[in-house]
N, C-alpha and C positions, 0 to 999 in steps of 0.2 A: 292600486288604491292608495289614497293618502294615509299616512300613519300618524298617530299622536306623537308629540315630541318626547313624552316621557317613556312610554312603552306601548306595546301592542298586546292586548290580552287575547290569548287563544282560548281554546276550550279549557275550562277549569283552571284558568290562570297559567296555562302552559307557556314555557319559554321559547318554544320552537318558532313562534312568529315574531319574536322581538326583532326589530330592524333598527339600523343606525341611519337615520335620515336627517337628523339635525342635532346640534350640540347646544344645550342650554347652559348659559353662564351661571345661572343661579343655583342649579341643582347639581348634586354630586352623583357621579356614576357609581352605583352600588358595586359593580364588578371590579372597580379599581381599589377597593378597600380591603386591607388585611383585617383579621379579627381585632387586633389591637387598635388599628385606626378606626374601625367601626365602633368599638367600645368608647373611644375618646369622643367621637362625634355624638354618640347616643347620650353620654354624660353631659356634653355641652348643651344638649337640648333638655336637660333636667330629668333624664330617665335613668333607670338602673342599668348597670353594665351588662347584666345577664340577658337583657333584651337583644343584645347583639348576637348572642348565641342562638336565640329563638329565630331571629331574622335569617341568619346563615342556614339554619336547618330548613326553614321554609323554602328559601331560594335555591340552595345547592343540593339538598337531599330530597326535597319533595318537588322541586321544579316549579314552584309557584311564583309568578311574577305579578301578582295582584294583591296589594296590601290588604284590601277589604276581606280577603279570604283567610288571613292569618288570625285564626279565631282565638288563639291564646294571648292575643294582645288586646288591650282595651279599645273600645270603639273610638274613643277620643284620639288615642295614639295612632290608630289605623287611618284616621282622617288627616292627621298631621303629616304622616310619612310621605305621601305623594308630593307634598310641597318641599320636601327636603332632599329626596332621592329620586333618581330615575334609573331605568335599566337600558343601557346602550350596549349593543354588540355590533361589530362589523357585519355588513351584509354579505351573505354567501351568494356570489354571482355566477360561479361556475364550478362544476364537479365532474372531473374526468376519472376514468378507470382504465388501467392498462389491460389490454387484451392478452398480454404475454404473461404477466405475473401477478395481477390483481392489485398492484399499487394504485392508490387513489390520490388525486391532487385536488386541492380545494383553493379556489381563488376568492379572496375576501376584498371588500371595498369599504373604505372608511367614509365618514360623512363628508370629508373634504374632497372625495373622489379618487384618492390614491388607493392603489391596490397592492396586495401582497399574497404570498402563497404558503400553504402548509401541505404536508405530504403524509399519508398513512401507509406504512410499510408492513405488509404481512410476512410472517415467517412461521415456522412449524409450531412454536409454543408461545408466540407473542404477537401483539399488534402495536407497533411503535409509531407514535406521532412525532413528526419532525416539525417543530414550530418555528415561526419567524419572530424576531425581536425588533426588527426595523424594516422600514420601507427603503430599500437600497442599502448601501454600506460605504463606510469611509475607509476601509482597510486596503482597498485597491490591489488585492491579490490578483496576479496576472492570469491565472488559470481559471478564475471563477467568473461565471456569467453575471452573477449579481453585482460583482464589483464594477462592471461596466456601467452600472446605474448608480450615480452618486447618492449619498444619503439624502432622503427627502423628509423622513419623519421617524422619530423613535416611538415605538408603540407603547401604549400604557399597559399597566398590569392587567387591566380588564380586557384589552385587545388580545393579550396573550392567553389569558384564561378562557376567553371566548372561543379561541381556536379549539381548545380541548372540549369545551361544552358542545359546540356545534357539531364537531366530528363525532363525538360520542352519541349524540342524538341521531345522526344520520346512519350510524352503523348498528344501532340497537337491533337485536338484543346482545350483540357482541359488545365488548368494551376495550378501550385502550388499556394496554398493560404497561407501556413504557413511554416516556416523553424525552425527546432529545432536542436541545437548543442548537440545531444545526441547519436551520432554514436561513432565510434572508437576514443579513445583519450580523454584527459582532455582539454577542450577548454582554460582554464586559464593557462595551461602549454605551450600554443602556442598563447599568447595574440596578438602579432603584426599582425599575419596573420588572426586571427579570427576577430579582430576589423576592420582591413582593408577590409576584405571581406564583412563585414556589410556595410561599407561606399560605397563599389562598388555596392552592391545590392540596397542600398537606393538612390543612386544618381538620381536626377531628369533628368539628361541628359542620364542616362543609363537605368538600369532595373527598377528604380522607385518603389522598393519594400518597403513597410512600415516597419519601425523599430519595431513597436508594434506587428508585426506578426512574429518577430524573438525572440526565447527564447534560452538562454544559460544555460545549465545544468552543474553544477560543483559539484565535490566531496567535496569541502570545502577549496579551496585556498583563504583564507579570504582576503588578500590584493587586490585581483582582483575584489571583489564585487563592490567596488566604481567605477571601470572602466566599469563594466556592466551598472551601473546606468548612467554614463556619456554617454555611447553609445546609450542609448535609448532603448536597448533590454530588454526583460523581463528575470527574474531570476527564475531558478528552482534549488533547492538544494537537493542533494542525502543525505538524513538523515540516514535512514536504521538501526539505533540503538538509544537507549534512555539513555544509560549510557556510560561513557568514557571507561570503561573496555570492554564492548561489541563492541563499535565502534572502539576501538584500534584493536580488533581482526578481524573484518570484513573489516575495512577501515583504513589502516595504516596512512593515511594522518591525522587522528585524533590525533596522537601522537604529531604532530607539531601544529595543530590548534584544540584543544579539544572543546568539545561541548559548553562550556561557551564562548569561544572566537568566535566560529562560529555563535552562536545565537546573540551575540552582533554585529558582522559584518552584520548580516541580518537586525537588527534593524537600523543600520547606512545606509544600502542600502535603506530601506524604507524611511528614512528621506530625502535622496537625490532624490530618484526616485518617491516617492509618488505612488508606484505601489505595489500591493500585490505579495507575493511570493508563488510559488508552492513548497511544500516539498514532495519529492518523497520518498516512503518508500517501499523497497523490502521486502516482507514478506517471512521469512525463517522458515520453519516448526520447532517448538520447540526451536527456537533460539531467535527471537525478536517479537513473535506474541502472547504474553500473555496480559491479561487485565491490568496488571500492566504497561506493555509497553505503552498501549493506554493512561493510565492516565499520564504517563511521557511525552508523546507527547504533551498533553494538556498544561502541565506546561512549557515545553521547548518553545513552540510557543506563550505563553501568551503575549499579547500586540503587536503581529506582524500580521497585516492583511494578511491572507494566506488561502490556501486550502491544503488538504492532498491528495496526489495521491497514492493510495495503488497499489502495483505491485506484484501480486503473482509470486513467483520465477519461472523463466523459466529455466528448467534443461538443462544441456549440458554434454558431455562426461567428465568423471573424476570429476564431481562436488561432493563436500562433503556435499552439502545441498539438501534438498527436498522441494517440493512445498506443501504448506499447503492444507488440504482438503477444499472444498468450504464452508462447514458449518463454519469452523474456520475463514475463510476470512470474511464471512458475519457478524459473531459475533464481530469481531474486528472493522469492519466498523460501526456497530450499536452502539457499545460502544462509539466510538468517536462522532458519531452524537448525542447521548444522552447528551454529554457534550457540545453541541452547535457548533461543528466544521463542516466545509464544507468538505465533504469527498467523493471522487470518487474512484471506483475500475477501474484501467486502463484495458480496453479491450485487451486481449492478441491477437495480430495480427501477422500473418506470421510465425507461429511456424512450419508449414509444410515445409517451405523453409529456416528455420534457420535464420529468420529475426526478431525475437522478441527481446524485450528489454534485453540487456546483452548477446546476442548470436552472435554479429558481430565479425568477425575476418578475417584476410587475408587468402588467399588460402594456404594450406599447405598439405603435404601428409597425407592422412588418415582423413582429416576433412570431416564430413558429409555435404552434401548440402541439404538434406531433413531430417526431423525428423523421427525417427523410432517409431513404435507403442507403445513400452514400455515406451516412454517418454511422450506420449500424454495423460497425466493424467488430471483429472478434466476438461473435454472439455466444460462443461456447463459454465465455467467462460468466455469462448470466446464470450458469448452473453451479457456480462456486459459492462457498460461504461457510 
């Protein structure tokens, strides 16, 4: 059915039926605005700032997407609002669930037709949403499937917040407990939208989601580490190599911000945030998985309160890398632990629906939606974590 340009009103103003079918140049997407930005807009229309708080409560806490139902606003103001704001969210076009571990993958489509993915990862005591910040990515990490798709669009704050909203609606009465910016794109390559989305998630008048339950993962854009500290979010750094020569090869960003610069930036982050850092380390068979690499991880992270998150490589079509054998992964973990480091092996989730770490990508011709049996190696690792 055709949808109005501004929003689709479901029962009692429900937001579940909002679709992103076209973009109006004249109207502002409500979901893009932080509380401070909304207050500024409201004031520019000659209204009191506290009206922004009322609007946030109606939209984010009560789930009402129909201005006419916002009864504590004047009738005149309610009639003006649809001329100023509209509600646009990316359209959910696909929803897959892993038969193995319950991981869920959500494919969203923007008005321009571009698509991106988000993943909901269940564990014993939490439901973690892995959100995307871009369609494609500019970082060109050699082991990442998303990197094979060049950057097409940086998502807006509303596009990011909408991933949270839509997934929460789909899984009700369960709720998302944690958010990680580890989906498509480099978050620090789209800082305004990412940090604004965190402000929207965190607003006490809105979604009231704790900043300490938000983690931003970066490939190493060092200047942005201070901004993560200021935002109150937690930091995860994709390390993935222990020498500049190897990191230059697997992660080209290292040529601009080499390891010594990256690690100094991590120390400065800790001084500002007083919060430990997670170092993510994708294990690539016979590339970065030697015992010498383990020793260098210890040296690189010396003096930084941190934990190491080992990620056995998740293979994808055309990949030049292989996943290490389980024995090799365990030996690497054991060697780090003997040196006194806090080390976890990330449980591989959602591989049967192509939702594991490093496997997200937009829809394109020939992309598999499910893993084939020849890629499902070392299945015993799916029980770790």
